[in-house]
C-alpha positions in Angstrom: 125.7 102.2 112.1 124.0 105.2 110.6 122.6 103.2 107.7 122.7 99.7 106.4 123.8 98.7 102.9 121.2 97.1 100.8 123.4 94.1 100.5 121.7 92.1 103.2 119.8 88.8 103.4 116.6 88.3 105.3 116.9 91.6 107.3 113.9 92.6 109.4 111.5 90.0 108.0 113.5 86.9 107.4 112.4 87.0 103.8 114.4 84.8 101.4 116.0 86.6 98.6 116.1 90.0 100.2 117.1 93.0 98.2 120.6 93.2 96.7 122.3 96.1 95.0 123.5 95.7 91.5 125.9 98.2 89.8 123.7 99.1 86.8 123.0 95.5 86.1 119.4 94.2 86.0 118.0 97.5 84.8 120.6 97.7 82.1 118.0 97.5 79.3 115.8 100.2 80.9 118.7 102.5 81.5 120.6 101.8 78.3 123.8 102.0 80.3 126.7 99.7 80.8 127.6 97.6 83.8 130.5 98.5 86.0 131.3 99.5 89.5 131.9 103.0 90.9 135.1 104.8 90.2 137.0 106.7 92.8 138.2 109.2 90.3 136.7 112.6 89.9 134.1 112.9 87.1 135.5 114.1 83.8 133.1 115.7 81.4 134.7 114.1 78.3 134.1 110.6 79.7 130.6 110.2 81.1 131.3 106.7 82.3 134.2 107.8 84.5 132.2 109.2 87.3 131.8 108.6 91.1 128.7 106.4 91.5 128.1 105.1 95.0 126.1 101.9 95.7 122.5 102.4 96.8 121.9 102.4 100.5 118.8 101.8 102.6 118.6 103.7 105.9 117.9 101.8 109.1 114.2 101.1 109.4 113.5 101.9 105.7 113.8 98.4 104.3 110.2 97.2 104.7 106.7 98.1 105.7 104.0 95.8 107.1 100.2 95.8 107.6 98.6 93.8 110.4 95.0 92.7 111.1 95.0 94.3 114.5 98.0 95.1 116.7 101.4 95.2 115.0 104.0 92.6 115.8 101.9 89.4 115.8 103.1 87.6 112.7 100.0 85.4 112.8 97.9 88.5 112.0 100.2 89.9 109.3 98.2 90.8 106.2 101.1 91.7 103.9 104.6 93.1 103.8 106.4 95.0 101.1 110.2 94.9 100.8 112.9 95.8 98.3 113.7 93.0 95.9 116.5 94.6 93.8 118.1 98.0 93.4 120.2 99.5 90.7 121.7 102.8 89.8 123.5 104.5 86.9 125.5 107.8 87.0 126.5 109.9 84.0 128.7 113.0 84.2 127.5 116.1 82.4 129.7 118.7 80.6 129.3 121.2 83.5 130.6 118.7 86.0 127.2 117.8 87.5 126.1 114.2 87.6 122.8 112.7 86.3 121.6 109.8 88.5 119.1 107.1 87.6 117.8 104.6 90.2 115.8 101.5 89.6 113.8 99.9 92.4 112.0 96.6 92.4 109.5 95.9 95.1 108.0 92.7 96.3 104.7 92.3 98.2 104.3 89.1 100.2 101.1 88.0 101.8 101.0 87.0 105.5 98.8 84.5 107.3 96.0 87.0 107.5 96.4 88.4 104.0 94.4 88.1 100.8 95.3 88.8 97.2 94.9 92.4 96.0 96.7 95.5 94.9 98.8 97.4 97.4 100.5 100.8 97.4 103.7 101.7 99.1 105.6 105.1 99.2 109.1 104.8 97.9 111.5 107.8 98.4 114.6 108.0 96.2 117.1 110.6 97.3 120.6 112.0 96.7 122.3 113.3 99.9 125.5 115.1 100.7 126.8 115.2 104.2 123.5 113.8 105.5 121.6 116.7 103.8 119.1 116.1 101.0 120.3 117.4 97.6 117.3 116.1 95.7 114.5 113.6 96.5 111.5 112.1 94.8 108.7 110.1 96.4 106.6 107.6 94.3 103.5 105.7 95.3 104.1 102.3 93.8 101.3 99.8 93.3 102.2 96.1 93.7 99.6 93.5 92.7 99.3 90.0 94.2 97.1 88.0 91.8 94.5 85.6 93.1 96.0 82.3 94.0 99.5 83.8 94.4 101.3 84.7 97.6 103.5 87.5 96.2 103.8 90.1 93.5 106.4 92.5 92.1 106.6 96.0 90.7 109.3 98.3 89.4 109.8 102.1 89.5 112.5 104.0 87.7 113.6 107.4 88.8 115.3 109.1 85.8 115.6 112.7 87.0 118.0 113.0 89.9 120.8 115.6 89.6 124.0 116.1 91.7 125.6 119.6 91.4 129.2 119.8 90.4 130.4 120.9 93.8 128.9 117.7 95.3 129.8 115.3 92.6 132.3 113.5 94.9 131.1 111.9 98.2 127.3 112.0 97.7 125.0 109.2 98.8 122.1 107.5 97.0 119.4 106.4 99.4 116.1 104.5 98.9 113.5 104.3 101.6 110.2 102.6 102.2 108.4 105.0 104.5 104.9 105.5 105.8 102.3 102.7 105.5 101.3 100.3 102.8 97.7 100.7 101.8 95.3 98.3 100.0 93.9 99.8 96.9 90.1 99.3 97.0 88.2 98.7 93.8 85.6 101.3 93.0 82.1 100.2 93.6 79.7 101.4 91.0 76.0 101.9 91.9 73.8 100.1 89.5 71.1 102.3 87.9 67.6 100.9 88.3 66.0 99.5 85.2 63.5 101.8 83.4 60.5 100.0 84.7 61.8 100.0 88.3 62.7 103.7 88.0 59.2 104.5 86.8 57.6 102.6 89.7 59.9 104.5 92.2 58.8 107.8 90.6 55.1 107.0 90.9 55.5 105.8 94.5 57.3 109.1 95.3 54.5 111.1 93.6 51.7 109.3 95.6 53.5 110.2 98.8 
């Protein structure tokens, strides 16, 4: 198949509780929208809730990213992996016939046998496509923290500003992809300034030389 629906369980990583699509559900409070499935009717400007709103899809190979301590593929050397936990979307028709699309993404970072707690970044691309061609896309670098003593952490990103033109308001796709590589965010190391006495001694030593 060209792409896989996000309604899957344990895909790629055999991770319990893999991502599931929800029709405007768990991000309801953030979106301020109502729950409900997609309608097959054409959007009508006088009724913003009566609009084509497809479920979120994840392209093949875009469901997870992993980091290894060495060569990839050896699960014993897996540092961490980042996967989609939950996805949601909301579509609103505009008076001109275009559609405003909001997408919510929840990520989960899980430590592997070779991993340690920390803060990890992953690139998430949220796109609207029509006939396989991008209409609009945004990429976010999302930081997911795994606290000390924990084995997983979660983070959320909301994309509020996707737009579908009126001539593409029927038959478009909403895609979310994890692409690239997850990176560990390193804490900044500050160089300590020498104490006044030590600084004076260093200056005198430099002068004598």
